[in-house]
C-alpha positions as CSV (number, residue, x, y, z in Angstrom):
1,M,97.4,85.1,134.6
2,Q,97.8,82.0,133.5
3,P,95.9,78.8,135.1
4,R,99.2,76.9,135.1
5,F,101.2,79.8,136.8
6,I,98.7,80.1,139.5
7,I,98.5,76.6,140.3
8,F,102.7,76.6,140.4
9,L,102.4,79.9,142.7
10,T,99.6,78.1,145.2
11,K,102.0,75.1,145.6
12,T,104.9,77.5,145.8
13,L,103.2,78.8,148.7
14,A,102.0,76.1,150.3
15,L,105.2,74.5,150.3
16,I,107.0,77.5,152.1
17,A,103.6,77.8,154.5
18,I,104.7,73.8,155.7
19,C,108.3,74.8,156.1
20,L,107.5,77.7,158.0
21,Q,105.5,75.2,160.1
22,F,108.4,72.8,160.6
23,A,110.5,76.1,161.7
24,A,107.7,77.0,164.5
25,A,107.8,73.8,166.1
26,N,111.5,73.2,165.7
27,A,111.8,77.0,167.4
28,Q,110.4,75.4,170.7
29,D,113.1,73.0,170.8
30,S,116.3,73.9,172.7
31,V,118.5,73.7,169.5
32,N,118.1,76.6,167.2
33,F,115.9,76.1,164.3
34,W,118.6,78.5,162.0
35,Q,121.2,76.2,163.4
36,K,120.1,73.6,161.0
37,V,119.7,75.3,158.0
38,R,122.7,75.4,155.4
39,F,122.7,77.7,152.5
40,G,124.7,77.3,149.0
41,G,123.7,76.7,145.7
42,S,125.4,77.1,142.4
43,A,126.4,79.9,139.7
44,G,127.6,79.4,136.2
45,A,128.9,80.8,133.2
46,G,129.5,79.4,129.8
47,F,130.9,81.2,126.9
48,G,131.8,80.4,123.3
49,S,131.7,81.7,119.5
50,G,128.6,83.2,119.7
51,Y,127.0,80.6,122.6
52,T,126.3,82.4,126.1
53,D,124.9,80.6,129.1
54,V,124.7,82.2,132.5
55,S,123.4,80.9,135.6
56,L,122.8,81.5,139.1
57,A,120.9,78.9,141.7
58,P,120.8,79.9,145.2
59,G,119.5,77.0,147.6
60,A,119.1,76.4,151.3
61,I,118.5,72.9,153.1
62,Y,117.2,71.7,156.6
63,Q,119.2,69.2,158.2
64,F,117.0,67.1,160.3
65,N,119.6,64.9,161.6
66,Q,122.8,63.6,159.8
67,Y,121.3,61.5,157.2
68,V,118.5,63.4,155.9
69,A,118.2,66.9,154.6
70,L,115.4,68.8,152.7
71,G,115.5,72.0,151.2
72,L,114.4,74.9,148.3
73,G,116.4,76.9,145.7
74,I,115.5,79.0,142.8
75,Q,117.1,79.2,139.8
76,G,117.6,81.9,136.9
77,T,119.3,81.2,133.6
78,Y,120.4,83.1,130.2
79,V,121.1,81.1,127.0
80,H,121.8,82.3,123.7
81,Q,122.8,80.7,120.5
82,R,124.0,83.2,117.8
83,D,121.3,82.3,114.4
84,Y,119.4,79.7,117.0
85,Y,117.5,81.2,119.8
86,D,117.6,83.2,123.2
87,S,116.1,81.7,126.1
88,F,115.2,82.9,129.9
89,I,114.6,80.0,132.1
90,Y,113.4,80.4,136.1
91,G,111.8,78.8,138.6
92,G,112.1,76.8,141.5
93,S,112.8,73.6,142.8
94,V,112.4,71.1,146.2
95,V,115.5,68.9,146.9
96,A,115.6,65.8,149.4
97,L,119.1,64.4,150.4
98,L,120.0,61.4,152.0
99,N,123.2,60.0,153.4
100,P,123.1,56.4,154.4
101,I,126.5,56.7,155.2
102,P,128.5,60.4,155.5
103,Q,130.5,60.1,151.8
104,V,127.7,59.1,149.6
105,Q,124.3,61.4,148.9
106,L,121.4,60.1,147.2
107,S,119.2,62.7,146.4
108,A,115.5,63.5,145.1
109,E,115.1,67.1,143.1
110,L,112.0,68.5,141.8
111,E,112.2,71.5,139.4
112,Q,109.8,73.8,138.1
113,L,111.0,76.2,135.3
114,R,109.3,78.8,133.2
115,V,110.9,78.5,130.3
116,N,110.5,81.9,127.8
117,L,112.1,80.9,123.9
118,D,112.5,82.6,120.9
119,V,113.8,81.0,118.1
120,D,115.6,83.1,115.4
121,E,113.7,83.1,112.3
122,R,116.7,82.4,110.2
123,F,117.0,79.0,112.2
124,N,113.3,78.3,111.4
125,D,113.6,79.2,107.9
126,R,116.6,76.4,107.4
127,Y,115.4,73.5,109.4
128,L,111.3,74.2,109.7
129,N,110.6,70.8,107.9
130,T,112.7,68.5,110.1
131,L,112.3,70.2,113.5
132,N,109.3,72.7,113.6
133,Y,110.7,74.9,116.6
134,R,108.9,77.6,117.2
135,D,108.9,80.6,120.0
136,R,107.2,79.0,123.5
137,D,106.8,80.1,126.7
138,F,106.4,77.0,128.7
139,W,106.8,75.3,132.1
140,N,108.7,72.2,132.4
141,T,108.9,69.6,135.2
142,A,112.2,68.1,135.6
143,L,112.5,65.1,138.4
144,F,116.4,64.5,139.2
145,L,117.6,61.1,141.0
146,G,121.0,61.2,142.0
147,A,123.9,60.2,143.5
148,G,127.2,61.7,145.0
149,Y,130.1,61.6,146.7
150,Q,130.4,63.8,150.0
151,M,133.4,65.7,151.1
152,E,132.8,68.3,153.9
153,N,130.5,70.9,152.5
154,V,130.8,69.6,148.8
155,T,129.1,67.1,147.1
156,V,130.3,65.8,143.5
157,G,127.9,63.3,141.3
158,L,125.8,62.2,138.9
159,R,122.1,62.9,138.7
160,Y,119.3,61.7,136.4
161,N,115.9,63.5,134.8
162,V,113.5,60.7,134.7
163,L,111.6,63.6,132.6
164,F,113.5,64.5,130.1
165,N,112.1,66.0,126.8
166,K,115.2,67.0,124.4
167,R,112.4,69.0,122.3
168,D,112.0,71.5,125.2
169,L,115.8,72.7,124.5
170,V,116.3,73.0,128.4
171,Y,118.4,70.7,129.0
172,S,120.5,68.7,126.2
173,D,121.0,65.3,128.3
174,A,119.1,63.7,130.5
175,L,122.1,62.7,132.5
176,M,124.4,65.5,134.2
177,P,127.3,65.7,136.5
178,F,126.5,68.1,139.4
179,I,128.5,69.8,142.2
180,R,126.6,71.1,144.9
181,V,127.8,73.1,147.8
182,Y,126.1,74.2,151.1
183,F,127.6,75.7,154.0
């Protein structure tokens, strides 16, 4: 196993253990822990001429009170661009949500993704001198800061990746819209 993967796995297990501690401590309260847990996430698909993008990202948050929530999510994505590349992306995230007023949701989300990028040789032959893309397996870290308008269980807004790196071919832009749903 690669040392980075072991470090990521250790951090993830430590975070889960901390969350379970909150669950155990809260179980003694009169309010049931699971009554404050909300599940949701997103699913998406995009298709075009020689292009496929399929994504699934379930998640759960713990609603501490009407203002603060903390959650975990996992993500899996497959992207194919004919004659360019295939990419499998998977990983997890931690999200903190703050609602200063009921209609406004501020968020910070730390995302750690494993990217398996397989660049088509024909693409490299045409553009090797200018872009120098190659097959790569790497970890991509993103830190999204966002704001959105909340309506019941749905929040619509924008988020910005402060660690954005265009050369990684993970995201096409640092600023992106989102729709967040938790039930």
